[in-house]
Residue frames as qw, qx, qy, qz and C-alpha x, y, z in Angstrom:
[[0.278, 0.108, -0.630, 0.717, -64.69, -103.47, 3.59],
 [0.462, -0.699, -0.489, -0.242, -67.21, -103.28, 6.36],
 [0.313, -0.008, -0.519, 0.795, -66.75, -100.90, 9.31],
 [0.197, -0.721, -0.634, 0.198, -68.79, -98.31, 11.26],
 [0.106, 0.524, 0.113, 0.838, -69.79, -94.67, 11.32],
 [0.291, -0.498, -0.608, 0.545, -70.21, -92.83, 14.64],
 [0.015, -0.774, -0.291, -0.563, -72.53, -89.79, 14.77],
 [0.545, -0.365, -0.395, 0.644, -70.82, -87.61, 17.33],
 [0.000, -0.820, -0.172, -0.545, -71.47, -84.03, 18.73],
 [0.272, 0.107, -0.521, 0.802, -70.20, -81.85, 21.47],
 [0.427, -0.100, 0.260, -0.860, -73.86, -81.10, 22.27],
 [0.340, 0.095, 0.906, -0.232, -76.60, -83.66, 23.25],
 [0.585, 0.527, 0.237, -0.569, -79.16, -82.43, 20.66],
 [0.168, -0.164, 0.846, 0.478, -79.42, -84.87, 17.75],
 [0.671, 0.295, -0.059, -0.677, -82.03, -85.01, 15.04],
 [0.880, 0.034, 0.473, -0.032, -82.76, -88.32, 13.44],
 [0.071, 0.603, -0.625, -0.491, -80.23, -89.42, 10.95],
 [0.906, 0.340, 0.143, -0.209, -81.23, -91.55, 7.91],
 [0.714, -0.278, 0.505, 0.397, -78.49, -93.82, 6.73],
 [0.577, 0.591, 0.439, 0.354, -79.22, -92.82, 3.14],
 [0.042, 0.995, 0.021, 0.091, -78.26, -89.18, 4.01],
 [0.588, -0.655, 0.347, 0.323, -74.68, -90.03, 5.14],
 [0.717, 0.676, -0.065, 0.158, -72.01, -89.25, 2.56],
 [0.790, -0.122, -0.053, 0.599, -68.27, -89.30, 2.45],
 [0.062, 0.985, -0.061, 0.147, -66.45, -86.02, 3.34],
 [0.338, -0.833, 0.437, 0.035, -63.03, -84.96, 4.26],
 [0.292, 0.588, -0.721, -0.220, -61.32, -87.11, 1.69],
 [0.514, -0.063, 0.827, -0.221, -62.99, -90.32, 2.82],
 [0.149, -0.021, -0.813, -0.563, -64.11, -92.69, 0.01],
 [0.579, -0.091, -0.037, -0.809, -67.90, -93.03, -0.46],
 [0.428, -0.073, 0.863, -0.260, -69.64, -95.92, 1.17],
 [0.169, -0.139, -0.838, -0.499, -71.53, -98.32, -1.08],
 [0.531, -0.570, -0.453, -0.435, -74.31, -98.45, 1.51],
 [0.070, -0.281, 0.597, -0.748, -74.93, -97.51, 5.19],
 [0.586, -0.344, -0.667, -0.304, -77.12, -99.51, 7.54],
 [0.534, -0.645, 0.198, -0.509, -78.58, -99.43, 11.09],
 [0.438, 0.204, -0.811, 0.331, -76.96, -101.49, 13.83],
 [0.634, -0.566, -0.524, -0.061, -78.71, -103.00, 16.91],
 [0.249, -0.865, 0.211, -0.381, -78.24, -100.97, 20.17],
 [0.848, -0.480, 0.206, 0.083, -76.52, -103.85, 21.86],
 [0.805, 0.262, 0.126, 0.517, -73.97, -104.01, 19.15],
 [0.124, 0.883, -0.017, 0.452, -73.66, -100.14, 19.38],
 [0.540, -0.804, 0.224, -0.112, -72.48, -100.46, 22.92],
 [0.894, -0.120, 0.247, 0.355, -69.82, -103.02, 21.94],
 [0.565, 0.603, 0.146, 0.543, -68.63, -100.68, 19.23],
 [0.187, -0.914, 0.107, -0.344, -68.49, -97.71, 21.70],
 [0.809, -0.532, 0.236, 0.081, -66.47, -99.93, 23.96],
 [0.805, 0.168, 0.241, 0.515, -64.04, -100.81, 21.17],
 [0.271, 0.841, 0.111, 0.455, -63.83, -97.11, 20.20],
 [0.366, -0.873, 0.186, -0.262, -62.83, -96.00, 23.66],
 [0.818, -0.459, 0.342, 0.062, -60.73, -98.99, 24.60],
 [0.762, -0.023, 0.479, 0.435, -58.88, -99.78, 21.48],
 [0.504, 0.646, 0.322, 0.474, -59.13, -96.90, 18.84],
 [0.106, -0.952, 0.013, -0.286, -58.96, -93.70, 20.73],
 [0.336, 0.507, -0.613, 0.505, -55.67, -93.01, 22.45],
 [0.589, -0.306, -0.706, 0.246, -55.49, -95.01, 25.83],
 [0.330, -0.472, -0.512, 0.637, -57.03, -93.22, 28.80],
 [0.032, 0.109, 0.167, 0.979, -58.17, -90.14, 26.74],
 [0.547, -0.242, -0.206, -0.775, -61.89, -90.85, 27.19],
 [0.173, 0.074, 0.920, -0.345, -64.19, -92.83, 29.63],
 [0.282, -0.362, -0.679, -0.574, -67.69, -94.05, 28.71],
 [0.443, -0.186, 0.324, -0.815, -70.68, -92.80, 30.74],
 [0.337, 0.058, 0.902, -0.263, -72.83, -95.60, 32.11],
 [0.562, 0.559, 0.328, -0.515, -75.71, -94.47, 29.75],
 [0.587, 0.112, 0.624, 0.503, -73.54, -94.98, 26.63],
 [0.279, 0.880, 0.385, -0.006, -74.85, -91.65, 25.45],
 [0.182, 0.937, -0.249, 0.162, -71.56, -89.82, 25.76],
 [0.831, -0.019, -0.221, 0.511, -67.89, -90.26, 26.43],
 [0.297, -0.949, 0.016, 0.101, -65.89, -87.85, 28.79],
 [0.570, 0.653, -0.304, 0.395, -62.56, -86.41, 27.77],
 [0.779, -0.567, -0.155, 0.220, -59.93, -87.05, 30.35],
 [0.110, -0.906, 0.342, 0.223, -56.96, -85.20, 28.80],
 [0.720, -0.196, 0.577, 0.332, -53.78, -86.46, 27.22],
 [0.592, 0.789, 0.167, -0.003, -53.98, -84.44, 24.00],
 [0.041, 0.898, -0.426, -0.100, -50.56, -82.84, 24.23],
 [0.530, -0.341, 0.768, 0.118, -48.96, -86.23, 24.45],
 [0.679, 0.413, 0.602, 0.080, -50.96, -87.54, 21.55],
 [0.404, 0.908, -0.005, -0.112, -50.14, -84.48, 19.42],
 [0.204, -0.716, 0.641, 0.185, -46.42, -85.12, 19.99],
 [0.590, -0.052, 0.796, 0.129, -46.89, -88.67, 18.82],
 [0.598, 0.685, 0.407, -0.083, -49.04, -87.57, 15.87],
 [0.174, 0.930, -0.259, -0.195, -46.49, -85.02, 14.75],
 [0.411, -0.476, 0.758, 0.175, -43.72, -87.62, 15.11],
 [0.659, 0.248, 0.706, 0.077, -45.62, -90.05, 12.90],
 [0.510, 0.844, 0.153, -0.069, -46.23, -87.32, 10.13],
 [0.009, 0.854, -0.489, -0.178, -42.54, -86.33, 10.18],
 [0.529, -0.239, 0.799, 0.156, -41.39, -90.04, 10.03],
 [0.645, 0.505, 0.573, 0.030, -43.78, -90.63, 7.05],
 [0.316, 0.936, -0.020, -0.152, -42.65, -87.43, 5.38],
 [0.192, -0.754, 0.595, 0.204, -38.96, -88.23, 5.73],
 [0.672, 0.012, 0.729, 0.133, -39.48, -91.50, 3.85],
 [0.596, 0.754, 0.275, -0.030, -40.20, -89.68, 0.69],
 [0.355, -0.499, 0.465, 0.639, -37.44, -89.17, -1.86],
 [0.382, 0.527, -0.378, -0.658, -37.04, -88.61, -5.54],
 [0.176, 0.173, -0.919, -0.308, -36.99, -92.31, -6.33],
 [0.085, -0.303, -0.944, 0.103, -40.12, -93.25, -4.57],
 [0.189, 0.275, 0.281, -0.900, -42.35, -90.21, -4.73],
 [0.564, 0.197, -0.329, -0.731, -44.28, -91.50, -7.72],
 [0.107, -0.016, -0.993, 0.056, -44.82, -95.06, -6.40],
 [0.438, -0.379, -0.608, -0.543, -48.51, -96.07, -6.49],
 [0.690, -0.654, -0.247, -0.187, -48.82, -97.10, -2.86],
 [0.626, 0.259, -0.370, 0.636, -45.51, -95.81, -1.68],
 [0.385, -0.252, -0.465, 0.757, -44.49, -93.34, 0.98],
 [0.189, -0.132, -0.099, -0.968, -46.70, -90.48, -0.35],
 [0.592, -0.375, -0.553, -0.452, -49.75, -92.69, 0.08],
 [0.613, -0.317, -0.625, 0.365, -48.55, -93.54, 3.59],
 [0.161, -0.048, -0.248, 0.954, -48.06, -89.88, 4.47],
 [0.378, -0.254, -0.327, -0.828, -51.54, -89.08, 3.23],
 [0.688, -0.387, -0.582, -0.193, -53.01, -91.83, 5.30],
 [0.491, -0.223, -0.515, 0.666, -51.02, -90.93, 8.39],
 [0.042, -0.042, 0.082, -0.995, -52.36, -87.26, 8.15],
 [0.532, -0.218, -0.388, -0.720, -56.01, -88.23, 7.23],
 [0.855, -0.338, -0.299, -0.255, -56.42, -91.22, 9.60],
 [0.093, 0.622, -0.663, 0.406, -53.99, -90.91, 12.52],
 [0.639, -0.310, 0.553, -0.435, -55.94, -93.44, 14.53],
 [0.125, 0.273, -0.910, -0.287, -55.46, -96.06, 11.81],
 [0.408, 0.232, 0.799, -0.376, -59.09, -97.18, 11.91],
 [0.048, 0.306, 0.750, 0.585, -61.82, -97.97, 9.41],
 [0.060, -0.703, -0.625, 0.334, -64.26, -96.10, 11.53],
 [0.125, 0.450, 0.234, 0.853, -65.65, -92.84, 10.08],
 [0.159, -0.484, -0.567, 0.647, -67.06, -89.99, 12.18],
 [0.044, 0.682, 0.445, 0.579, -69.92, -87.51, 11.56],
 [0.271, -0.310, -0.420, 0.809, -69.67, -84.38, 13.68],
 [0.139, 0.506, 0.299, -0.797, -72.83, -82.42, 13.59],
 [0.590, 0.453, -0.252, -0.620, -73.85, -83.30, 9.97],
 [0.936, 0.121, 0.296, -0.148, -74.00, -86.24, 7.73],
 [0.525, 0.728, -0.439, 0.043, -70.50, -85.95, 6.28],
 [0.930, -0.341, 0.090, 0.102, -68.44, -89.02, 7.29],
 [0.241, 0.849, -0.449, 0.137, -64.71, -88.26, 7.90],
 [0.795, 0.068, -0.504, 0.330, -61.67, -90.23, 8.89],
 [0.634, -0.553, -0.427, 0.332, -60.20, -89.84, 12.28],
 [0.406, 0.145, -0.078, 0.899, -58.21, -86.57, 11.77],
 [0.217, -0.534, -0.228, -0.784, -61.26, -84.43, 11.85],
 [0.715, -0.595, -0.357, -0.087, -62.41, -86.02, 15.07],
 [0.704, -0.291, -0.237, 0.603, -58.98, -85.59, 16.73],
 [0.196, 0.334, 0.060, 0.920, -58.94, -81.86, 15.64],
 [0.484, -0.641, -0.247, -0.543, -62.21, -81.41, 17.56],
 [0.800, -0.485, -0.307, 0.175, -60.87, -83.29, 20.53],
 [0.595, 0.138, -0.150, 0.778, -57.87, -81.03, 20.52],
 [0.115, -0.511, -0.036, -0.851, -60.09, -78.12, 21.41],
 [0.695, -0.543, -0.406, -0.242, -61.70, -79.97, 24.48],
 [0.139, -0.602, 0.555, -0.557, -60.99, -79.52, 28.11],
 [0.240, -0.012, -0.948, 0.211, -60.86, -82.42, 30.54],
 [0.216, 0.331, 0.660, -0.639, -64.47, -83.17, 31.75],
 [0.475, 0.374, -0.183, -0.775, -66.11, -82.11, 28.41],
 [0.677, 0.154, 0.705, -0.145, -68.27, -84.62, 26.66],
 [0.227, 0.195, -0.692, -0.657, -68.59, -86.07, 23.17],
 [0.682, 0.187, 0.441, -0.553, -72.23, -87.22, 22.65],
 [0.054, -0.104, 0.892, 0.436, -72.73, -90.33, 20.52],
 [0.591, 0.178, 0.021, -0.787, -76.04, -90.20, 18.65],
 [0.934, 0.199, 0.184, -0.233, -75.97, -93.39, 16.77],
 [0.268, -0.452, 0.774, 0.354, -73.56, -95.89, 15.25],
 [0.774, 0.490, -0.046, -0.399, -74.06, -97.15, 11.67],
 [0.697, -0.127, 0.594, 0.381, -72.45, -99.89, 9.69],
 [0.447, 0.756, -0.191, -0.439, -71.13, -99.28, 6.23],
 [0.839, 0.093, 0.450, 0.291, -69.71, -101.10, 3.34],
 [0.126, 0.823, -0.305, -0.462, -67.14, -99.70, 1.00]]
């Protein structure tokens, strides 16, 4: 599988990130390799992140493409996320709890990757995590606060 890793921070200070230094964290599987992406493609990926991956209307992109601005909407998203987790948990019973890719796996995926994306996110370090960690950080934000995007890498798993 090919996808992307976003280097994100609540502050604009970024040091250079070497793709070889990125590793899997937060229960994400380890990428086979990580590689640089051209800046024009990075802009397209940031558009896709804001328009199609993050909850609709939660962020807008600054014209510089160096940061995205939080608009709000977290309480509604948290209600939806908790509903998704409850629904996934209710599907587990004594006859399917040991299935290889059954409802326990679906519950784990729902918790770890609520945005249902192959994108990974590094926040302040080089540990690439699924979308739950990002959304936990966003839950602490106030409207108008920024998430700075340092770089976008590609990866293969």
